[in-house]
N, C-alpha and C positions, 0 to 999 in steps of 0.2 A: 233819699237824697234828692235835693232840688238843684237844678242848673239855672243860673242867671248870667246873662252876658252883659258885660259893662265895657265902656270904652276906657282908654287909659286915663282920660281926664276924670271920668266918673270914679274910677278907683282911687285916683289921687284925692278927690273931694271926700270920698268915704274915709280914707286914712286921716284926713284933717279933722273930720267930725268925730272920729274915734279919739283923736288927741284932745279935742275940746271937752269931750265927755270925761276923760281921765283928769283933766285940769279942773273940771267942775265938781267931780264926785270923788276924785282921789282913788285910794286903794279899793274902794267898793266895786269899781268897774275896771280897774287896771288889768286884772288877769284875763277877763273876757276880751278886752281890747287888744291885748297882746296876742292872744290866740287868733283873733280875726285878722290882725295885721300881718301876722306870719303867713296865714293862708293867702292873703292878697299878694304878699310879696312872692310867694312860691308860684301863684298862678300867673303873675305878670312877668316872671323871669324868662328870659329867652331860652328856648329848648335847643339842645345840641342835636339838631337834625342833620343827619348825614345825607348829603346830596352827592349822587354819583356823578363824576365829571363827564362832560360830553365831548367826545373826540370826533374829528371829521374822518370820513373814510380815507383810507390811504389812496394816494394817487398812483396811477400806473405810469411807470416810466417806459417809453418805447425803446425797443432793442436798437442797438447800433445799426444792425442790418436794415431794419425798417427805416431809420433816419437817412441812411445812404441812398436807399431806393427813392425815397421821397425828394431828396435833393437832386437826383438824376432827372426825375420827372419834371421838376421845377425848372431845371436848367434847359430842358428841351423846349419848354413852352416859351 
């Protein structure tokens, strides 16, 4: 099996060329054109890639006792 990389535009042009070939030659090339077109459509279809969500680290909430001590220190200054 060979692998060839095409841009989306190149794939579109290739399908158009297959369409022209079918119109020019009729049923003689229709079966091959359909098989190739299906492969192109399957290859260019978006994949259902699962991406894990990114969550921020939980924030630490200071205890009430700590905040009372901080407020007393700030009032002394």
